[in-house]
C-alpha positions in Angstrom: -62.1 -14.8 71.9 -58.6 -14.3 73.3 -57.0 -11.0 72.4 -53.5 -11.4 70.9 -50.8 -9.2 72.0 -49.3 -7.5 68.9 -45.9 -7.7 70.4 -46.2 -11.4 70.8 -43.9 -13.3 68.3 -45.2 -16.3 66.4 -43.4 -19.5 67.1 -40.6 -20.3 64.5 -42.4 -23.4 63.4 -45.6 -21.5 62.5 -43.6 -19.0 60.5 -41.7 -21.7 58.7 -45.0 -23.5 57.8 -46.4 -20.2 56.5 -43.3 -19.7 54.3 -43.5 -23.2 52.9 -47.1 -22.8 52.0 -46.4 -19.5 50.3 -43.6 -21.1 48.2 -45.9 -24.0 47.2 -48.5 -21.5 46.1 -46.0 -19.6 44.0 -44.6 -22.8 42.4 -48.2 -23.9 41.6 -49.0 -20.6 39.9 -45.7 -20.8 37.9 -46.4 -24.4 36.9 -49.8 -23.4 35.8 -48.4 -20.6 33.5 -45.7 -22.9 32.2 -48.1 -25.6 31.2 -47.6 -27.1 27.7 -50.9 -25.5 26.5 -49.8 -22.0 27.7 -46.3 -22.4 26.2 -47.7 -23.6 22.9 -50.1 -20.6 22.8 -47.2 -18.2 23.1 -45.2 -20.0 20.4 -48.2 -20.0 18.0 -48.4 -16.2 18.1 -48.1 -14.7 14.6 -45.1 -12.4 14.0 -43.7 -10.5 11.0 -39.9 -9.7 10.8 -38.0 -8.4 7.8 -34.4 -7.7 8.7 -31.3 -7.6 6.5 -27.9 -7.9 8.1 -29.2 -6.8 11.6 -28.0 -7.7 15.1 -29.7 -10.7 16.7 -30.4 -8.4 19.7 -32.4 -6.1 17.4 -34.4 -9.0 16.0 -35.2 -10.3 19.4 -36.4 -6.9 20.3 -38.9 -6.9 17.4 -40.2 -10.4 18.5 -40.6 -9.2 22.1 -42.8 -6.4 21.1 -45.0 -8.4 18.7 -45.4 -11.6 20.8 -45.5 -9.8 24.1 -42.8 -12.0 25.6 -39.5 -11.4 27.4 -36.3 -13.1 26.4 -33.8 -14.2 29.1 -30.3 -15.2 28.1 -26.6 -14.8 29.0 -24.3 -12.9 26.7 -21.8 -15.7 27.1 -24.3 -18.0 25.4 -25.6 -15.8 22.6 -23.8 -13.1 20.7 -26.5 -10.4 20.4 -24.2 -8.4 18.0 -24.0 -11.1 15.4 -25.4 -10.0 12.0 -28.2 -12.1 10.5 -30.9 -11.7 8.0 -34.5 -13.1 8.2 -37.6 -12.6 6.3 -40.8 -13.8 7.9 -44.3 -12.5 7.2 -47.2 -13.7 9.4 -45.3 -16.8 10.6 -45.6 -18.6 14.0 -43.1 -17.4 16.7 -41.8 -20.9 17.0 -40.9 -21.1 13.3 -39.1 -17.8 13.4 -37.2 -18.8 16.6 -36.2 -22.1 15.0 -34.9 -20.4 11.9 -33.1 -17.8 13.8 -31.5 -19.8 16.7 -31.2 -23.5 15.8 -28.4 -22.9 13.3 -26.5 -21.2 16.1 -27.0 -24.2 18.4 -29.2 -22.1 20.6 -32.3 -23.8 22.1 -35.1 -22.3 24.2 -37.9 -23.0 26.6 -41.0 -21.1 27.7 -41.7 -20.2 31.4 -44.6 -17.9 31.8 -44.1 -14.9 29.6 -40.4 -15.3 29.3 -38.4 -17.4 26.8 -35.2 -18.7 28.2 -32.3 -19.1 25.6 -29.6 -21.5 26.3 -26.9 -23.5 24.4 -28.3 -26.9 23.5 -25.2 -28.8 24.6 -25.1 -26.9 27.9 -28.5 -28.2 28.9 -28.1 -31.7 27.5 -31.5 -31.5 25.8 -33.0 -30.7 22.4 -36.6 -30.2 21.4 -38.0 -33.0 19.2 -38.5 -30.5 16.4 -34.9 -29.3 16.5 -33.5 -32.8 16.6 -35.6 -33.9 13.7 -34.5 -30.9 11.7 -30.8 -31.5 12.4 -31.1 -35.2 11.6 -32.7 -34.3 8.3 -30.0 -31.7 7.5 -27.3 -34.3 8.2 -28.9 -36.8 5.9 -29.0 -34.9 2.6 -27.5 -31.8 1.1 -29.8 -29.0 0.0 -29.9 -26.5 -2.8 -30.3 -22.8 -2.0 -31.4 -20.5 -4.7 -32.6 -16.9 -4.8 -32.3 -13.4 -6.0 -29.7 -10.7 -5.1 -30.8 -7.1 -5.6 -29.8 -3.6 -4.6 -31.7 -1.2 -2.4 -34.0 -0.3 -5.2 -34.8 -3.9 -6.1 -32.7 -4.0 -9.2 -30.9 -7.3 -9.8 -27.1 -7.4 -9.2 -25.4 -9.6 -11.8 -22.0 -11.0 -10.8 -22.5 -10.9 -7.1 -20.5 -13.4 -5.1 -22.3 -16.0 -3.0 -20.0 -18.2 -0.9 -20.1 -20.5 2.1 -18.6 -18.8 5.1 -15.2 -20.1 5.9 -14.6 -21.9 2.6 -13.9 -21.1 -1.1 -17.0 -22.8 -2.3 -19.5 -20.5 -3.9 -21.1 -19.1 -7.1 -22.0 -15.8 -8.8 -25.3 -14.4 -9.8 -26.4 -14.5 -13.4 -27.4 -11.5 -15.5 -30.8 -11.5 -13.8 -29.2 -11.5 -10.3 -30.2 -15.1 -9.6 -28.1 -17.8 -8.1 -28.2 -21.5 -7.2 -25.9 -23.2 -4.8 -25.8 -26.7 -3.3 -24.6 -26.6 0.3 -23.3 -29.5 2.3 -24.8 -30.8 5.6 -24.1 -28.5 8.5 -23.7 -25.3 6.5 -24.8 -22.4 8.7 -24.0 -19.1 6.8 -23.9 -17.8 3.3 -21.8 -14.7 2.5 -23.1 -12.2 -0.2 -20.7 -9.6 -1.6 -20.6 -7.2 -4.4 -18.2 -4.3 -5.3 -19.5 -1.1 -3.9 -21.9 -2.8 -1.5 -21.7 -4.0 2.1 -20.9 -7.7 2.5 -23.8 -9.5 4.1 -23.9 -12.8 6.1 -27.1 -14.7 6.2 -27.7 -17.6 8.6 -29.4 -20.6 7.0 -32.2 -22.6 8.6 -34.8 -24.3 6.6 -34.8 -21.9 3.7 -34.3 -23.3 0.2 -35.1 -19.9 -1.3 -33.2 -17.0 0.0 -33.5 -13.5 -1.5 -31.0 -10.9 -0.3 -31.0 -7.2 -0.7 -27.6 -5.6 -0.5 -27.1 -2.0 0.6 -24.6 0.4 -0.9 -21.3 0.7 0.9 -21.3 4.4 1.6 -17.9 4.2 3.0 -16.5 2.7 -0.2 -18.3 5.2 -2.4 -17.4 8.1 -0.2 -13.8 7.0 0.1 -11.6 9.9 -0.9 -8.8 9.4 -3.4 -6.0 11.8 -4.3 -6.3 13.4 -7.7 -4.5 16.3 -9.3 -4.3 19.3 -6.9 -6.8 17.8 -4.4 -9.0 14.9 -3.6 -12.3 13.5 -4.9 -14.9 11.0 -3.8 -14.5 7.7 -5.5 -18.1 7.8 -6.5 -17.4 11.1 -8.5 -14.5 9.7 -10.6 -14.9 9.5 -14.3 -11.3 8.7 -15.1 -9.0 5.8 -14.5 -7.5 6.3 -11.0 -6.1 3.5 -8.9 -5.7 4.1 -5.1 -3.6 1.7 -3.1 -3.5 2.1 0.7 -0.6 1.2 3.0 -2.4 -2.0 4.2 -2.5 -3.3 0.6 1.2 -2.5 -0.2 3.6 -5.4 -1.1 5.0 -6.7 2.1 8.6 -7.5 2.7 11.9 -6.1 1.4 11.4 -3.4 -1.2 13.9 -1.1 -2.8 11.7 2.0 -3.3 8.1 3.2 -3.5 7.7 1.6 -7.0 7.9 -2.0 -5.6 5.1 -1.3 -3.2 2.8 -1.4 -6.2 4.1 -4.6 -7.8 1.0 -6.4 -9.2 -1.4 -4.0 -7.5 -2.4 -1.8 -10.5 -3.7 -3.0 -13.8 -1.7 -1.7 -16.7 1.2 -0.6 -14.5 4.5 -2.3 -15.5 7.1 -2.4 -12.7 10.5 -3.9 -13.3 13.8 -4.0 -11.6 16.2 -5.1 -14.4 19.4 -4.2 -12.6 21.1 -5.9 -9.7 22.7 -2.6 -8.8 21.4 -1.7 -5.3 21.4 2.0 -6.2 19.2 1.5 -9.3 15.6 2.6 -9.1 12.5 0.6 -10.1 11.5 1.2 -13.7 7.8 2.1 -14.2 5.9 2.2 -17.5 2.3 3.4 -17.0 1.0 4.6 -20.4 3.4 2.9 -22.8 6.4 4.4 -24.6 5.7 8.0 -25.5 8.8 8.6 -27.7 11.9 6.7 -28.8 14.3 8.9 -26.9 12.5 10.5 -24.0 11.9 8.9 -20.6 8.9 6.7 -20.1 8.8 7.4 -16.3 5.5 9.0 -15.1 5.4 12.2 -13.2 6.0 11.4 -9.5 4.7 13.8 -6.8 5.2 13.4 -3.1 2.6 15.4 -1.2 2.1 17.5 -4.3 5.8 18.2 -4.8 7.9 16.7 -7.7 10.3 14.0 -6.7 11.4 10.4 -7.3 10.6 6.9 -6.2 13.4 7.1 -3.6 12.7 10.6 -2.3 10.8 9.2 0.7 11.2 5.9 2.5 8.6 3.3 1.6 7.9 2.8 5.3 6.8 6.4 5.5 4.1 6.2 2.8 0.4 6.2 3.6 -1.1 5.8 0.1 -0.2 5.9 -3.6 -2.7 7.0 -6.2 -2.1 6.3 -9.9 -3.6 8.6 -12.5 -3.7 6.2 -15.4 -5.5 7.8 -18.3 -5.2 11.2 -20.1 -8.4 12.5 -18.5 -6.9 12.1 -15.0 -3.4 13.4 -15.9 -4.5 16.3 -18.1 -4.5 18.7 -15.2 -0.6 18.3 -15.1 -0.2 19.2 -18.8 2.9 18.0 -20.6 4.4 16.6 -17.5 1.6 14.1 -17.2 2.2 12.6 -20.7 3.4 9.3 -19.2 0.9 9.3 -16.4 1.1 10.6 -12.8 1.8 8.8 -9.5 0.8 10.7 -6.4 2.5 9.6 -3.2 1.0 10.7 0.1 3.1 10.4 3.2 1.9 9.6 6.7 0.5 12.7 8.5 -0.5 13.4 12.1 -4.2 13.8 12.8 -6.3 14.7 15.8 -5.3 14.2 19.4 -2.3 11.8 19.6 -0.8 10.4 22.7 3.0 10.7 22.6 4.1 7.4 21.0 7.2 5.8 19.6 7.1 3.0 17.0 9.8 0.8 15.6 9.8 -1.5 12.6 12.5 -3.3 10.8 13.5 -6.4 8.8 16.5 -8.3 7.6 16.7 -10.1 4.2 19.0 -11.4 1.6 19.0 -12.1 -2.1 20.2 -14.9 -4.5 20.4 -15.6 -8.2 17.4 -17.7 -9.1 18.6 -18.7 -12.6 22.3 -18.7 -13.2 23.5 -18.5 -16.8 24.5 -21.9 -18.0 28.3 -21.6 -18.6 30.9 -24.3 -19.3 32.8 -25.5 -16.3 36.5 -26.0 -16.5 35.9 -29.8 -17.0 33.4 -29.3 -19.8 35.7 -26.7 -21.3 38.5 -29.2 -21.5 36.2 -31.9 -22.9 35.3 -29.5 -25.7 39.0 -28.8 -26.3 39.7 -32.5 -26.5 36.9 -32.8 -29.1 38.7 -30.4 -31.4 37.5 -27.0 -30.3 40.2 -24.3 -30.4 40.2 -23.5 -26.7 43.2 -22.5 -24.6 43.7 -24.6 -21.4 45.3 -22.3 -18.8 45.5 -24.9 -16.1 43.0 -23.6 -13.5 39.4 -24.2 -12.5 37.6 -21.0 -11.8 33.9 -20.2 -11.4 34.1 -16.5 -12.3 30.4 -15.8 -11.6 30.7 -17.3 -8.1 34.0 -15.4 -7.6 32.5 -11.9 -8.1 29.2 -12.6 -6.2 28.2 -13.0 -2.6 25.3 -13.6 -0.3 24.2 -10.0 0.4 22.8 -8.6 3.7 19.9 -6.2 3.6 18.5 -4.6 6.7 16.0 -1.7 7.2 15.1 0.1 10.4 12.3 2.7 10.9 11.5 4.8 14.0 8.4 7.0 14.2 7.5 9.5 16.9 4.1 11.2 17.0 2.1 13.2 19.4 0.2 16.5 19.9 -3.4 17.8 20.2 -6.1 18.4 17.7 -4.8 22.0 17.4 -1.1 21.2 17.0 0.4 17.8 16.3 3.6 16.4 14.9 5.1 13.3 13.3 8.9 12.6 13.0 10.4 9.5 11.3 13.9 8.2 10.8 14.7 5.4 8.4 18.0 3.7 7.8 18.3 1.4 4.8 21.4 -0.7 4.1 21.5 -2.7 0.8 24.3 -4.9 -0.3 24.3 -6.1 -3.9 24.9 -9.6 -5.1 28.0 -8.4 -6.9 30.9 -7.7 -4.5 31.6 -4.0 -3.7 28.1 -2.9 -4.6 26.1 -1.3 -1.8 23.7 1.5 -0.9 23.3 3.2 2.4 20.5 5.7 2.9 19.2 7.6 6.0 15.9 9.5 5.5 14.5 11.8 8.2 11.2 13.6 8.0 9.4 16.0 10.3 5.8 17.0 9.7 4.0 19.6 11.9 0.3 20.7 11.7 -1.3 23.7 13.4 -4.9 24.7 13.2 -6.2 28.2 14.0 -9.5 30.1 14.1 -11.8 27.2 14.6 -9.9 25.1 12.0 -10.5 27.6 9.3 -6.8 28.3 8.9 -4.4 25.3 8.8 -0.7 25.4 8.6 1.6 22.5 7.7 5.4 22.7 7.8 7.6 19.8 6.6 11.2 18.9 6.4 12.5 15.9 4.5 16.2 15.1 4.3 17.9 12.1 2.7 21.6 11.3 3.2 22.9 8.7 0.7 26.2 7.0 0.2 27.4 4.1 -2.0 30.6 2.6 -3.3 31.5 2.9 -6.9 33.5 0.8 -9.3 33.2 3.1 -12.3 33.8 6.8 -13.0 30.6 8.8 -12.4 28.5 5.7 -11.9 27.8 3.2 -9.2 28.4 -0.4 -10.1 30.1 -1.0 -13.4 28.1 -3.6 -15.3 31.1 -4.3 -17.5 32.6 -6.4 -14.7 29.6 -8.8 -14.9 30.1 -9.1 -18.6 33.8 -10.0 -18.1 32.8 -12.8 -15.6 30.5 -14.3 -18.3 33.1 -14.4 -21.1 36.1 -15.3 -18.9 37.9 -18.6 -19.6 37.0 -21.1 -16.8 40.5 -22.5 -16.9 42.0 -19.1 -16.4 43.6 -18.4 -12.9 42.6 -15.4 -10.8 46.2 -14.5 -9.9 49.7 -15.3 -11.0 52.1 -17.2 -8.9 53.7 -13.9 -7.6 50.3 -12.7 -6.3 49.6 -10.2 -9.1 46.4 -10.4 -11.1 46.3 -12.7 -14.1 45.6 -10.5 -17.2 45.8 -11.0 -20.9 46.1 -7.4 -22.1 46.6 -8.5 -25.7 42.9 -9.5 -26.1 40.6 -6.6 -26.9 38.3 -5.7 -23.9 39.2 -8.9 -22.0 39.8 -8.1 -18.4 40.0 -9.9 -15.0 36.7 -9.0 -13.3 38.1 -9.4 -9.8 41.0 -7.1 -10.6 38.5 -4.5 -11.9 36.7 -4.7 -8.5 39.6 -4.6 -6.1 41.9 -2.3 -8.0 39.3 0.5 -8.0 38.0 2.6 -5.3 35.2 5.1 -5.3 32.3 6.6 -3.4 29.3 8.9 -4.1 27.8 10.9 -1.4 24.7 13.1 -1.6 22.4 15.1 0.7 18.9 16.0 -0.5 17.0 18.4 1.7 13.4 19.6 1.1 11.6 22.3 3.0 7.9 22.6 2.4 4.9 24.4 3.8 1.3 24.9 3.0 -1.4 27.2 4.2 -5.1 26.3 3.8 -7.8 28.9 4.5 -11.6 28.4 4.5 -12.9 31.9 4.2 -16.5 30.7 3.8 -18.2 27.3 3.8 -17.4 25.1 0.8 -14.5 27.3 -0.4 -10.9 26.3 0.2 -7.9 28.5 -0.7 -4.4 26.9 -0.5 -0.8 28.0 -1.0 2.0 25.4 -1.3 5.7 26.3 -1.4 8.7 24.1 -1.4 12.5 24.4 -1.7 14.6 21.4 -2.6 18.4 21.3 -2.6 20.5 18.3 -3.8 24.3 18.4 -3.3 26.4 15.4 -4.5 30.1 14.8 -4.4 31.8 11.9 -6.1 35.3 10.4 -6.4 36.8 7.5 -8.2 40.3 6.1 -8.5 42.2 3.1 -10.2 45.5 1.8 -8.9 48.6 1.0 -10.8 47.6 -2.7 -10.8 44.4 -1.9 -12.6 44.0 -2.9 -16.3 44.1 0.8 -17.2 47.7 0.8 -16.2 48.7 -2.6 -17.5 47.0 -2.1 -20.9 46.7 1.7 -21.3 49.7 2.9 -19.4 47.8 5.4 -17.2 49.9 4.6 -14.2 47.1 5.4 -11.7 43.8 7.2 -12.4 41.6 9.6 -10.4 38.4 11.5 -11.0 36.4 14.0 -9.0 33.1 15.7 -9.5 30.2 17.5 -7.8 26.7 18.3 -8.6 24.0 20.7 -7.3 20.4 20.9 -8.1 18.0 23.5 -6.8 14.3 23.2 -7.3 11.6 25.7 -6.2 7.9 25.4 -6.4 4.9 27.7 -5.7 1.3 26.6 -6.2 -1.9 28.6 -5.5 -5.2 26.8 -5.7 -8.9 27.6 -5.0 -11.4 24.9 -4.7 -15.2 25.3 -4.3 -17.4 22.3 -3.5 -21.2 22.6 -3.2 -24.0 20.1 -2.9 -27.6 21.3 -3.6 -30.3 18.8 -3.9 -29.4 16.0 -6.3 -26.5 18.1 -7.7 -22.9 18.0 -6.6 -20.4 20.6 -8.0 -16.7 21.1 -7.6 -14.7 23.8 -9.3 -10.9 24.0 -9.1 -8.6 26.8 -10.3 -4.9 27.4 -9.8 -1.5 28.7 -10.7 1.8 26.8 -10.6 5.4 28.0 -10.9 8.4 25.7 -10.8 12.0 26.7 -11.2 15.0 24.4 -11.5 18.8 25.1 -11.7 21.3 22.3 -12.4 25.1 22.7 -11.9 27.8 20.1 -12.5 31.6 19.9 -12.8 34.2 17.1 -13.0 37.8 16.5 -13.8 40.2 13.6 -14.4 43.9 13.0 -13.9 46.4 10.1 -14.1 50.1 9.3 -13.9 50.3 9.4 -10.2 53.6 8.8 -8.2 51.6 6.8 -5.6 48.2 5.1 -5.0 48.1 6.3 -1.4 45.8 9.3 -1.9 43.4 7.6 -4.4 41.1 10.5 -5.6 41.7 12.8 -2.6 44.8 14.5 -4.1 43.9 14.7 -7.7 46.3 17.5 -8.5 49.2 15.2 -7.8 48.9 13.5 -11.1 51.3 14.5 -13.9 48.8 14.2 -16.8 47.3 17.5 -16.0 50.6 19.2 -16.8 50.5 17.9 -20.3 47.0 19.3 -21.0 45.6 15.8 -21.7 43.2 15.6 -18.8 39.6 16.7 -19.3 38.0 19.3 -17.1 34.4 20.2 -17.5 31.6 22.2 -15.9 28.0 23.1 -16.9 24.9 24.9 -15.7 21.4 24.8 -17.0 18.1 26.2 -15.8 14.4 26.0 -16.7 11.1 27.1 -15.3 7.5 26.0 -15.9 4.5 28.3 -15.4 1.0 26.9 -15.6 -2.6 28.0 -15.2 -5.1 25.2 -14.7 -8.7 24.4 -13.9 -11.1 21.5 -13.4 -14.9 21.2 -13.2 -16.6 18.1 -11.7 -20.3 17.7 -11.8 -22.5 14.9 -10.4 -26.2 14.5 -10.9 -28.1 11.9 -8.9 -24.9 9.9 -8.6 -25.6 8.7 -12.1 -24.4 11.4 -14.5 -20.9 12.5 -14.1 -18.9 15.2 -15.9 -15.2 16.0 -15.6 -13.5 18.7 -17.6 -9.8 19.8 -17.2 -7.8 22.6 -18.8 -4.2 23.6 -18.4 -2.2 26.4 -20.1 1.5 26.3 -19.5 4.8 27.8 -20.7 8.3 26.6 -20.1 11.7 28.1 -20.7 15.1 26.3 -20.9 18.5 27.9 -21.2 21.7 26.0 -21.7 25.2 27.6 -22.3 26.0 26.1 -25.8 29.3 27.9 -26.1 30.8 31.0 -24.4 28.4 33.9 -24.8 25.6 31.9 -26.5 22.3 31.0 -24.9 19.6 28.7 -26.2 16.1 29.8 -25.3 12.9 27.7 -25.8 9.3 28.6 -25.2 6.6 26.0 -25.4 2.8 26.4 -24.9 0.7 23.3 -24.3 -3.0 22.9 -23.6 -4.5 19.7 -22.2 
């Protein structure tokens, strides 16, 4: 035998022949494993899968382990994160695969121990079984029925069952059962119930589909703002409505009240005035008295305020304490209900960012009062009505109105670290009213800074809120004078606006009958105010589950106002005032101190929360005003009020006043939860208030009032 030199290289043709033979052997082995009998044996393997709202990838993992196969697929073909539900006990692998994949238009084929998944249209092929099933489903509709239960197997009456992507659906009966006829090609049913996670179930051949919903821990654990703190929604026993910013009314809103329009059952919100300076009127718990205000107590970050204290664009959430149980912690101030406004706050690590939002809008009268036109007026006169035809054609309502412009701009800056962060906002709001010379300009700036110390056991918050407001006035001490609108409604449509010489057409002999345009343009006034609030809070966690908090605030409102009427105003023509001016100023100081301690503890099936606190609020109100008339010129309007001669005769009124009150309260609340089934809420408040008002020189009126809630 010839010895072969190891270094000798085999000819290329021999190596190529050897390679081809090896490939043929490999293909032959693969073909043998992929034979129909071998593939059918794999698909006949018994599997058990029970999964509710699980990822497809998770279910394929269970099948892989039980059937000892490997799945091969591309993530562009199948979304392994899609949530599906399937219930199969001891069924063939092929049946489970068909139920799971065919509704998603995913087909498969077996090669060895791997199952290759592919989109049916992509391969241009379908299994006979899948084609038969799809043809059957296209031929007739099918009725799906089943039972919807909770995690413990208890039926859920009133659960929603809908076809995904449509409004077609039904609800479960008192036993949790449902029946729904679905059209051909329906793939997914959506099951939802309040307090439970929404679940989507892919349909295949099922005609009976039982679904078990799981509790939405996020919903139940959602924190809502209540008196002097927060609570889990699951622990609430009182009527509290919580509206987040994403659910606010969108579009142009006047103040925080309109954000809740139609969002809270039992909350009546109205805007009866066209005056752009008027606030939204809110009635929450009905009319408490015939003379007192029905407005609820409004707190912004725990500090008393109004609906226009903070810009609507700067609000994160609004919580409404609707019943006496929820509002009792605020004592007498909560008689008409309580609205808790929470502003946007910085949290955690924040990359320095700047945001802008804004909008432009307008308003119009949707239903004009039906008034006689000049032509109709004359027809009535010709028919015998005792009307005076003054020879003109004037639409008085159109003359005093306009198409207003409204624009709002908001800029927000935020940044910082988990230890120290900040948020600063600036909002400019310009509102024109439908009536001419009615407007409202407001700039609101807010700065909020948080600082955490000692491993987040001591937290400091410092806030500054400032509102600069300015609006034109057509009345003394008010904004828009509604008497002008009344004059436009009762004015003769044949009356001219001006005389031939350019002066205003007036009929001073008729009682309270005035030219509305003359009232607007022969008066001049402006109110300006600056409201600044400084606040700070210190929160300390001395031990686990115990929180001590101190909140202080100082609020200062300063307002100046001026108003003047010219010599062409009706007050001169009819009343002989010969020019009129008025000046006034107002100052309100409000101080608040609140100390609270809150202990929360969960042990076993018991959850306990105890709150105790002290509150002190002090308010001082000061106001003065004076009037004068009979001016030698209109040039100075209200800016040289001493120039009028009426003050020399002692006829002009001058007035000033000052009042103060304080409110001291001790309060407590106990919340107990056992097994998330039995809930207890008890609130107690003891408070005293004092009010002094100078009734006459040297006389003070003192009132003490104690109230328990």
